[in-house]
C-alpha positions as CSV (number, residue, x, y, z in Angstrom):
1,M,-11.1,1.1,-13.2
2,L,-13.6,3.4,-13.2
3,R,-11.6,6.3,-12.4
4,R,-8.3,5.6,-15.2
5,L,-11.4,5.3,-17.4
6,N,-12.5,9.2,-16.5
7,I,-9.0,10.5,-16.5
8,S,-8.2,8.7,-19.5
9,R,-11.2,10.8,-20.8
10,L,-10.0,13.8,-19.2
11,I,-6.8,13.8,-21.0
12,V,-8.3,12.9,-24.4
13,A,-10.6,16.3,-23.9
14,I,-7.3,18.3,-23.3
15,I,-5.9,16.4,-26.9
16,L,-8.7,17.3,-28.6
17,T,-9.0,20.9,-27.4
18,G,-4.9,21.9,-27.9
19,L,-5.5,20.4,-31.5
20,S,-8.2,22.5,-32.0
21,L,-6.4,25.4,-31.4
22,I,-3.3,24.0,-33.5
23,I,-5.6,23.2,-36.3
24,G,-7.4,27.1,-35.7
25,M,-4.4,28.7,-35.7
26,T,-3.0,27.1,-38.5
27,G,-6.0,27.4,-40.9
28,F,-6.4,31.1,-40.4
29,T,-2.5,31.4,-41.2
30,L,-2.5,29.8,-44.4
31,I,-5.7,30.2,-45.8
32,E,-6.4,34.4,-44.4
33,D,-2.9,35.1,-44.2
34,Y,-3.3,36.3,-40.2
35,G,-0.3,36.9,-38.2
36,P,0.2,34.6,-35.3
37,I,-2.0,37.1,-32.3
38,D,-4.8,37.6,-34.8
39,A,-4.9,33.5,-35.8
40,F,-5.2,32.9,-32.2
41,Y,-7.7,35.7,-31.7
42,M,-9.8,34.6,-34.4
43,T,-9.1,30.7,-32.7
44,V,-10.3,31.4,-29.5
45,T,-13.4,33.8,-30.7
46,T,-14.6,30.9,-32.8
47,I,-14.2,28.2,-30.4
48,A,-16.1,30.0,-27.7
49,T,-18.5,31.0,-30.0
50,V,-19.0,35.1,-28.7
51,G,-19.4,36.3,-32.3
52,F,-17.1,39.4,-32.2
53,G,-16.9,39.2,-36.4
54,E,-14.1,38.7,-38.5
55,I,-10.9,40.7,-38.6
56,H,-11.7,41.2,-42.2
57,P,-14.0,39.5,-44.7
58,F,-13.0,35.8,-44.9
59,S,-12.7,34.1,-48.5
60,A,-14.6,31.7,-49.9
61,A,-12.2,29.3,-48.9
62,G,-12.0,30.9,-45.3
63,R,-15.7,30.6,-44.7
64,L,-15.7,26.6,-45.7
65,F,-12.9,26.0,-43.4
66,V,-14.7,27.8,-40.4
67,S,-17.6,25.9,-41.0
68,F,-16.1,22.8,-40.8
69,Y,-13.9,24.1,-37.8
70,I,-17.3,25.1,-35.6
71,L,-18.8,22.1,-36.7
72,Y,-15.5,20.0,-35.3
73,N,-15.7,22.3,-31.8
74,L,-19.1,21.6,-31.6
75,V,-18.0,18.2,-30.8
76,V,-15.2,19.0,-29.1
77,V,-16.7,21.2,-26.7
78,A,-19.3,19.1,-25.7
79,Y,-17.3,16.3,-24.9
80,L,-15.2,18.6,-23.0
81,V,-18.0,19.9,-21.1
82,S,-19.2,16.4,-20.2
83,V,-15.9,15.5,-19.0
84,L,-16.0,18.3,-16.8
85,S,-19.3,18.1,-15.2
86,A,-18.4,14.4,-14.5
87,F,-15.1,15.6,-12.5
88,I,-17.2,18.3,-11.0
89,F,-20.2,17.0,-10.1
90,D,-18.9,13.3,-9.5
91,G,-16.4,14.5,-7.2
92,E,-13.2,13.4,-9.3
93,L,-11.4,16.7,-8.7
94,R,-11.8,15.8,-4.7
95,K,-10.6,12.1,-5.1
96,I,-7.5,12.9,-7.2
97,Y,-7.2,15.7,-4.4
98,K,-7.4,13.0,-2.1
99,M,-5.1,10.9,-3.5
100,I,-2.1,13.2,-4.0
101,R,-2.6,14.6,-0.3
102,T,-2.1,10.5,0.4
103,D,1.0,10.1,-1.7
104,Q,2.4,13.4,-0.1
105,E,1.7,11.5,3.5
106,I,3.4,8.2,2.3
107,K,6.7,10.2,1.3
108,R,6.8,11.3,4.7
109,F,6.1,7.6,6.1
110,S,10.1,5.6,7.4
111,G,10.1,2.4,9.1
112,H,6.5,1.0,7.7
113,V,5.3,-1.9,6.0
114,I,4.1,-2.6,2.6
115,V,1.7,-5.4,2.2
116,C,1.4,-6.0,-1.5
117,G,-2.0,-7.5,-2.4
118,F,-4.7,-7.3,-0.3
119,G,-6.6,-10.6,-0.7
120,R,-7.6,-13.2,2.4
121,N,-3.7,-13.4,3.6
122,G,-2.8,-9.9,2.4
123,R,-5.9,-8.5,4.4
124,R,-5.6,-10.5,7.4
125,A,-1.6,-9.3,7.5
126,Y,-2.8,-5.8,7.4
127,Q,-5.6,-6.1,10.2
128,E,-2.7,-8.3,12.8
129,L,-0.2,-5.0,11.8
130,R,-2.4,-2.7,12.4
131,A,-3.3,-4.4,15.7
132,N,0.2,-4.1,16.5
133,G,0.0,-0.7,16.1
134,A,2.6,-1.0,12.5
135,R,1.8,1.6,10.5
136,V,0.8,0.3,6.7
137,V,1.0,0.8,3.0
138,V,-1.0,-1.4,0.9
139,I,-0.8,-2.3,-2.7
140,E,-3.5,-3.3,-4.6
141,A,-4.4,-3.2,-8.1
142,D,-7.9,-3.5,-8.2
143,Q,-9.8,-0.7,-6.6
144,E,-13.2,-2.3,-6.4
145,L,-11.6,-5.3,-4.3
146,M,-10.4,-2.7,-2.1
147,K,-13.8,-1.5,-1.7
148,S,-15.7,-4.7,-1.7
149,V,-13.5,-6.2,1.6
150,T,-13.0,-3.3,3.7
151,A,-16.5,-1.6,3.9
152,G,-17.7,-2.8,7.4
153,Q,-15.1,-5.3,7.6
154,T,-11.9,-3.7,9.4
155,G,-14.1,-1.2,11.1
156,E,-12.0,1.6,8.8
157,E,-14.5,3.3,6.4
158,Y,-13.0,3.3,3.0
159,D,-13.8,5.5,-0.2
160,G,-11.6,4.1,-2.9
161,D,-8.9,6.9,-2.5
162,G,-6.4,5.4,-0.1
163,V,-7.5,7.8,2.0
164,S,-10.5,6.8,5.3
165,S,-11.4,7.6,8.6
166,G,-9.0,4.5,9.7
167,R,-6.6,5.9,7.3
168,I,-5.9,2.8,5.0
169,F,-3.1,4.2,3.2
170,T,-3.6,2.7,-0.4
171,V,-1.2,3.0,-3.6
172,F,-3.0,1.1,-6.7
173,G,-0.9,-0.5,-9.2
174,D,1.2,-3.3,-10.3
175,A,3.0,-4.4,-7.5
176,T,5.4,-6.0,-9.5
177,T,6.8,-2.5,-10.7
178,D,9.8,-0.3,-9.6
179,L,7.6,2.6,-9.7
180,V,4.5,1.6,-7.7
181,L,7.1,0.2,-4.7
182,K,8.8,3.5,-4.8
183,Q,5.3,5.2,-4.6
184,A,4.6,3.0,-1.3
185,G,8.3,4.0,0.1
186,V,10.0,1.1,-0.3
187,E,13.1,2.5,-0.1
188,R,12.3,3.7,3.7
189,A,9.7,0.8,4.7
190,S,11.6,-1.5,7.3
191,A,9.4,-4.1,5.8
192,L,7.1,-5.6,3.0
193,I,4.8,-8.8,2.7
194,T,4.3,-10.0,-0.4
195,A,1.4,-12.3,-0.6
196,L,-0.2,-12.0,-4.5
197,P,-2.3,-14.7,-6.3
198,K,0.8,-16.2,-8.2
199,D,4.3,-17.2,-6.9
200,A,5.8,-15.4,-10.1
201,D,4.5,-12.3,-9.2
202,N,5.6,-12.5,-5.6
203,V,8.9,-13.2,-7.2
204,F,9.6,-10.3,-8.9
205,V,8.1,-8.2,-5.8
206,A,10.8,-9.9,-3.8
207,L,13.7,-8.6,-6.4
208,S,12.6,-5.6,-7.1
209,A,12.5,-4.5,-3.8
210,R,15.7,-6.3,-2.7
211,A,17.4,-3.9,-5.3
212,L,15.4,-1.0,-4.0
213,N,16.3,-1.5,-0.5
214,P,18.7,-4.0,0.4
215,R,18.2,-3.4,4.6
216,L,14.1,-4.8,3.8
217,K,12.6,-7.3,5.6
218,I,10.6,-9.6,2.8
219,V,8.1,-12.1,3.7
220,A,6.7,-13.9,0.7
221,R,3.5,-15.9,0.3
222,A,3.7,-19.3,-1.6
223,S,1.5,-21.7,-3.1
224,L,4.2,-24.4,-4.4
225,K,6.6,-25.8,-2.8
226,S,9.3,-25.8,-5.9
227,S,8.8,-22.0,-5.6
228,E,10.5,-21.0,-2.1
229,S,13.9,-21.6,-2.9
230,K,12.9,-19.3,-5.9
231,L,11.5,-16.4,-3.8
232,L,14.3,-17.2,-1.2
233,S,16.9,-16.8,-4.2
234,A,15.0,-13.2,-5.3
235,G,15.4,-12.2,-1.8
236,A,12.9,-12.8,0.6
237,D,13.8,-13.5,4.4
238,S,11.4,-15.9,5.0
239,V,8.2,-18.2,2.6
240,V,5.2,-19.0,4.2
241,M,3.1,-21.4,2.2
242,P,-0.9,-21.1,3.7
243,D,-2.3,-24.4,1.5
244,E,0.5,-26.6,3.7
245,I,0.6,-24.7,7.0
246,G,-3.7,-25.0,7.0
247,G,-3.4,-28.8,6.0
248,S,-0.6,-29.6,8.6
249,H,-2.7,-27.9,11.5
250,M,-6.2,-29.6,10.4
251,A,-4.2,-33.0,10.3
252,K,-2.2,-31.9,14.2
253,L,-5.6,-30.9,15.3
254,V,-6.7,-34.9,14.8
255,V,-3.3,-36.1,16.3
256,R,-2.9,-33.2,18.5
257,P,-5.7,-31.1,19.5
258,E,-4.5,-29.9,22.8
259,V,-1.4,-28.9,21.3
260,I,-2.9,-26.6,18.7
261,R,-5.5,-25.7,21.2
262,F,-2.3,-23.8,22.6
263,L,-1.2,-22.7,19.6
264,D,-4.6,-21.7,18.9
265,L,-4.1,-19.4,21.5
266,I,-0.7,-18.0,21.0
267,S,-1.8,-16.7,17.5
268,G,-5.2,-15.1,18.7
269,L,-6.9,-17.4,16.9
270,S,-9.0,-18.6,20.3
271,A,-11.2,-16.3,22.2
272,D,-9.3,-16.5,25.2
273,K,-6.2,-15.6,23.6
274,L,-2.2,-15.3,25.2
275,R,0.3,-13.0,23.7
276,L,3.7,-13.8,22.7
277,E,6.1,-10.7,23.1
278,E,9.7,-10.0,22.4
279,M,11.7,-7.9,23.8
280,S,15.5,-7.2,23.1
281,Y,18.5,-6.9,25.5
282,Q,18.7,-3.5,24.2
283,Q,15.0,-2.4,24.5
284,M,15.0,-3.9,28.5
285,R,15.7,-1.1,31.3
286,R,19.2,0.1,31.7
287,D,19.3,-0.5,35.6
288,L,17.9,-4.5,34.5
289,Q,20.7,-5.1,32.0
290,G,22.9,-7.6,33.4
291,R,21.1,-9.4,35.7
292,S,19.6,-13.5,35.1
293,I,16.8,-14.9,34.5
294,R,16.0,-15.8,38.1
295,E,17.1,-12.2,39.8
296,L,14.7,-10.3,36.8
297,D,11.9,-12.7,38.8
298,V,9.8,-11.7,35.6
299,R,6.9,-14.5,36.3
300,S,6.3,-12.9,40.0
301,I,6.4,-9.6,39.2
302,T,4.0,-9.9,36.0
303,G,2.5,-13.3,35.8
304,A,4.2,-13.6,32.6
305,T,6.8,-16.5,31.6
306,I,9.8,-16.4,29.7
307,I,9.7,-19.2,27.2
308,G,12.2,-18.4,25.2
309,L,15.8,-16.4,24.5
310,R,17.6,-16.5,20.7
311,T,20.9,-15.7,22.0
312,A,23.2,-13.3,19.6
313,A,24.8,-15.8,18.0
314,G,21.3,-17.0,16.8
315,S,20.5,-20.6,18.7
316,L,17.0,-20.6,20.4
317,L,16.9,-22.0,24.3
318,V,13.9,-23.1,24.8
319,S,12.7,-22.4,28.9
320,P,16.4,-21.3,29.4
321,P,17.8,-21.8,32.6
322,V,17.6,-19.5,35.9
323,D,21.2,-18.6,35.9
324,Y,21.3,-17.4,32.1
325,V,22.3,-14.0,31.9
326,P,20.9,-12.2,28.7
327,A,23.5,-9.8,26.9
328,P,23.6,-7.7,23.9
329,G,22.2,-9.2,21.0
330,D,19.3,-11.1,22.9
331,V,15.9,-11.6,22.6
332,L,13.6,-12.8,25.1
333,L,10.0,-14.3,24.2
334,V,7.6,-13.9,26.9
335,L,4.1,-15.4,27.0
336,G,1.3,-14.2,28.9
337,S,-2.0,-12.7,29.1
338,E,-2.7,-9.0,27.4
339,E,-3.0,-8.3,31.0
340,Q,0.3,-9.7,31.9
341,I,2.5,-8.5,28.6
342,E,1.4,-5.1,29.6
343,K,2.7,-5.3,33.2
344,F,5.8,-6.5,31.6
345,E,6.3,-4.0,29.2
346,V,5.3,-1.1,32.2
347,R,8.0,-2.8,34.1
348,F,10.9,-4.3,31.9
349,R,10.9,-2.3,29.0
350,Q,12.8,0.8,28.2
351,L,10.7,3.8,27.7
């Protein structure tokens, strides 16, 4: 908000300065019958108060015009100097430069993820994405919110410009508008998460993003059950309702606590977390393609376990048969510790 105010003040100062030039040239032309060059010369010397003197003696009307013109310019120049001083000494020029540099870097992004809204849900999504090596662009309207929630919490020093030592790339603005989405590179992004507080805003974001990028994967947050169908109709691929999930989670901690503790291990909410990884058939090493799950022998080699498999047809096989041979389009779901998954990645994933 403060930066917008400073930029608005600079624009006003530039407009007033331009208006002063127009008034001066018009006055000297009409009152003293100066030509364009002479009128411009007298206007500039009057504004600058250098005192070079008159081209020819002023008439009474000319002296009266110059008197009021000088008083007007004292105010304009003082205002212009104060605005420029704020930009120079408060670092506004540096900040504007960083914002421009960030915009240029975002324009080179491709296959990144956009997170709309940096509240509790958006912040958590950002942290999880960064932990998995994804490149993320955040859209947030509140600059002060970004400063308060990121300083000392994410391990990334944020200076409010969308640039930091940890490279938090931020576009400030309304995520429901096409212009802001384009600034975040929605046309080149691979996925978008919209976690704005209002369901209606999330509907608009999903609708706009889908129109700008038909191939985009969109995950939307919803507060009301009735909003789920609207979000799906607007173009969202998946809808998440944090309040409903939270209530269900608490209830299951009472009736099925060990199941929930196991799920916490998988989701990373527990200290001794497990990692659930996926690997498509196309990502598998070529010399291992065409082998059955028994022949792959993932558990003996890495300690990790294949707990599921999504077939190319879309069906999910839980604990797939050991004689099953993964085919093109299939995706393996592998569970293990961080160390076990790393071994699995090295041994089975194509480099």
